[in-house]
Residue frames as qw, qx, qy, qz and C-alpha x, y, z in Angstrom:
[[0.067, -0.962, -0.186, 0.191, 192.36, 186.43, 10.01],
 [0.679, 0.429, 0.057, 0.594, 194.73, 188.63, 8.03],
 [0.187, 0.390, -0.155, 0.888, 194.58, 191.86, 10.02],
 [0.205, -0.581, -0.628, 0.475, 193.29, 193.43, 13.22],
 [0.173, 0.616, 0.378, 0.670, 191.30, 196.28, 11.68],
 [0.323, -0.771, -0.032, -0.548, 190.11, 197.89, 14.92],
 [0.554, 0.060, -0.674, 0.485, 192.64, 197.24, 17.69],
 [0.515, -0.785, -0.343, -0.040, 191.63, 197.78, 21.29],
 [0.446, -0.835, 0.231, 0.224, 195.20, 198.72, 22.16],
 [0.643, 0.628, -0.390, 0.201, 198.81, 198.76, 21.08],
 [0.703, -0.658, 0.270, -0.009, 201.69, 197.23, 22.98],
 [0.295, 0.657, -0.694, 0.006, 205.09, 195.63, 22.99],
 [0.972, -0.172, -0.015, -0.159, 205.57, 191.86, 23.32],
 [0.038, -0.629, 0.774, -0.061, 208.62, 190.16, 24.81],
 [0.914, 0.054, -0.318, -0.246, 208.60, 186.49, 23.82],
 [0.624, -0.562, 0.538, -0.072, 210.08, 183.99, 26.27],
 [0.437, 0.472, -0.735, -0.217, 212.58, 181.57, 24.81],
 [0.822, -0.098, -0.536, -0.167, 212.42, 177.81, 25.32],
 [0.485, 0.074, -0.663, 0.565, 214.72, 177.90, 28.35],
 [0.172, -0.082, 0.370, -0.910, 212.26, 180.27, 30.05],
 [0.346, 0.325, 0.824, -0.310, 209.30, 178.02, 29.27],
 [0.399, 0.568, -0.051, -0.718, 208.34, 179.87, 26.08],
 [0.843, 0.475, 0.047, -0.247, 207.87, 178.71, 22.53],
 [0.748, -0.222, 0.490, 0.389, 210.44, 176.20, 21.25],
 [0.575, 0.504, 0.451, 0.460, 209.94, 177.54, 17.71],
 [0.265, -0.059, -0.002, 0.962, 210.48, 181.16, 18.74],
 [0.280, 0.369, 0.235, -0.854, 208.10, 184.08, 18.24],
 [0.603, 0.489, 0.620, -0.116, 205.02, 183.40, 16.10],
 [0.214, -0.163, 0.524, 0.808, 205.26, 184.02, 12.37],
 [0.165, 0.623, 0.749, 0.154, 201.52, 184.17, 11.57],
 [0.075, 0.509, 0.198, 0.835, 200.16, 187.50, 10.37],
 [0.503, -0.531, 0.140, -0.668, 197.76, 187.52, 13.33],
 [0.342, 0.108, -0.885, 0.296, 198.56, 185.34, 16.33],
 [0.648, -0.481, -0.160, -0.568, 195.71, 184.09, 18.54],
 [0.410, 0.080, -0.800, 0.431, 196.24, 182.88, 22.09],
 [0.492, -0.747, -0.442, -0.067, 194.79, 183.18, 25.56],
 [0.277, 0.473, -0.329, 0.769, 195.91, 185.74, 28.10],
 [0.501, -0.664, -0.502, 0.235, 195.70, 186.82, 31.73],
 [0.039, 0.857, -0.090, 0.505, 195.98, 190.36, 33.03],
 [0.627, -0.079, -0.534, 0.563, 198.41, 190.97, 35.88],
 [0.350, -0.864, -0.284, 0.225, 198.42, 193.21, 38.93],
 [0.127, 0.965, -0.211, 0.085, 200.62, 196.31, 39.13],
 [0.486, -0.637, 0.595, 0.061, 203.30, 194.09, 40.71],
 [0.383, 0.461, -0.718, -0.354, 203.30, 191.82, 37.65],
 [0.235, -0.031, 0.946, -0.222, 201.57, 188.93, 39.42],
 [0.177, -0.342, -0.812, -0.438, 198.55, 187.09, 38.04],
 [0.361, -0.347, 0.037, -0.865, 195.31, 188.84, 39.06],
 [0.811, -0.210, 0.192, -0.511, 193.63, 185.65, 40.16],
 [0.714, -0.196, 0.672, 0.030, 194.01, 181.91, 40.35],
 [0.038, -0.260, 0.755, 0.600, 195.30, 180.38, 37.10],
 [0.062, -0.264, -0.851, -0.450, 192.53, 179.87, 34.54],
 [0.055, 0.537, 0.631, -0.557, 190.06, 181.91, 36.63],
 [0.378, 0.831, 0.224, -0.340, 189.70, 184.57, 33.94],
 [0.426, -0.199, 0.585, 0.661, 191.47, 183.96, 30.67],
 [0.484, 0.718, 0.142, -0.480, 190.56, 185.86, 27.55],
 [0.756, 0.323, 0.402, 0.404, 191.26, 185.18, 23.90],
 [0.107, -0.809, 0.156, 0.556, 193.75, 187.71, 22.54],
 [0.742, 0.570, 0.223, 0.274, 194.83, 188.60, 19.00],
 [0.368, -0.726, 0.236, 0.530, 198.26, 190.07, 18.32],
 [0.704, 0.612, 0.223, 0.283, 199.62, 191.53, 15.09],
 [0.506, -0.415, 0.108, 0.748, 203.06, 193.11, 14.77],
 [0.285, 0.841, 0.038, -0.458, 203.01, 196.46, 12.92],
 [0.392, 0.655, -0.604, -0.228, 206.00, 195.20, 10.94],
 [0.964, -0.021, -0.245, -0.100, 206.30, 191.43, 10.45],
 [0.799, 0.054, -0.400, 0.445, 208.67, 190.02, 13.06],
 [0.182, 0.292, -0.340, 0.875, 208.90, 193.27, 15.06],
 [0.427, -0.576, -0.697, -0.017, 206.77, 192.82, 18.16],
 [0.283, -0.190, -0.336, 0.878, 207.77, 196.18, 19.70],
 [0.349, 0.171, 0.006, -0.921, 204.73, 197.81, 18.06],
 [0.027, -0.168, -0.977, -0.128, 201.89, 195.31, 18.22],
 [0.500, -0.225, -0.215, -0.808, 198.19, 195.74, 17.45],
 [0.041, 0.018, 0.915, -0.402, 196.11, 194.11, 20.20],
 [0.574, -0.173, -0.303, -0.741, 192.58, 192.77, 19.86],
 [0.280, -0.065, 0.859, -0.423, 190.31, 190.52, 21.90],
 [0.180, -0.281, -0.854, -0.399, 187.53, 188.14, 20.88],
 [0.327, -0.752, -0.572, 0.011, 185.49, 189.44, 23.84],
 [0.313, 0.415, -0.128, 0.845, 186.70, 193.03, 23.90],
 [0.437, -0.683, -0.122, -0.572, 183.96, 194.11, 26.31],
 [0.858, -0.473, -0.170, 0.111, 185.53, 191.86, 28.98],
 [0.715, 0.032, -0.074, 0.695, 189.05, 193.18, 28.39],
 [0.141, 0.734, 0.145, 0.648, 188.19, 196.87, 28.03],
 [0.495, -0.847, -0.052, -0.190, 187.85, 197.65, 31.79],
 [0.818, -0.435, 0.143, 0.348, 191.36, 196.25, 32.41],
 [0.662, 0.442, 0.159, 0.585, 193.09, 198.04, 29.54],
 [0.198, -0.967, 0.033, 0.157, 195.35, 200.85, 30.71],
 [0.495, 0.729, -0.402, 0.249, 198.73, 202.12, 29.57],
 [0.066, -0.599, 0.709, -0.367, 201.42, 200.18, 31.42],
 [0.861, -0.150, 0.325, -0.362, 199.30, 197.11, 32.15],
 [0.026, 0.422, -0.888, -0.181, 201.12, 193.82, 31.70],
 [0.879, 0.125, 0.048, -0.459, 199.32, 190.91, 30.03],
 [0.424, -0.335, 0.832, 0.127, 200.62, 187.33, 30.10],
 [0.668, 0.369, -0.403, -0.505, 200.32, 185.64, 26.69],
 [0.596, -0.247, 0.734, -0.210, 199.58, 181.95, 27.20],
 [0.604, 0.207, -0.666, -0.385, 199.65, 178.73, 25.23],
 [0.717, -0.310, -0.624, 0.030, 197.73, 176.34, 27.43],
 [0.592, -0.760, -0.214, 0.162, 199.02, 176.83, 30.97],
 [0.682, -0.145, 0.066, 0.714, 202.43, 178.17, 29.86],
 [0.060, 0.922, 0.017, -0.382, 203.34, 181.82, 29.67],
 [0.760, 0.252, 0.331, 0.499, 205.05, 182.30, 26.30],
 [0.311, 0.470, 0.124, 0.817, 205.08, 186.09, 26.05],
 [0.229, -0.597, -0.455, 0.620, 204.69, 189.25, 28.09],
 [0.193, 0.644, 0.416, 0.612, 202.71, 192.13, 26.57],
 [0.201, -0.442, -0.339, 0.806, 202.97, 195.66, 27.95],
 [0.238, 0.805, 0.524, 0.144, 200.16, 197.97, 26.84],
 [0.391, -0.123, 0.056, 0.910, 201.53, 201.26, 25.44],
 [0.245, 0.040, -0.145, -0.958, 198.32, 202.81, 24.09],
 [0.280, 0.401, 0.836, -0.249, 194.60, 202.19, 24.55],
 [0.051, -0.163, -0.533, -0.828, 192.30, 202.93, 21.61],
 [0.355, 0.218, 0.477, -0.774, 188.90, 204.49, 22.44]]
């Protein structure tokens, strides 16, 4: 995939470094990065037991390498849509590890 043509939302991603359990190679360099994710509660905690409800997420920085303005898509958008709100925090996962933290800044209707 080269582009997220119809994003569900926009957000800002903070990538965890290797010492925090994040990616050893640093932030992704692919045009569109695919991973799994979990939505969090208002307190920033996981909504449910790990792996109870993980969704496939697509992320694309507006400018390559600048994750402060990121296009956000989902493979099953209908499952993510009810949870999408400005300010929501989404954990970006690679397997069981949290590698990034996405904060939703805009929801697209």
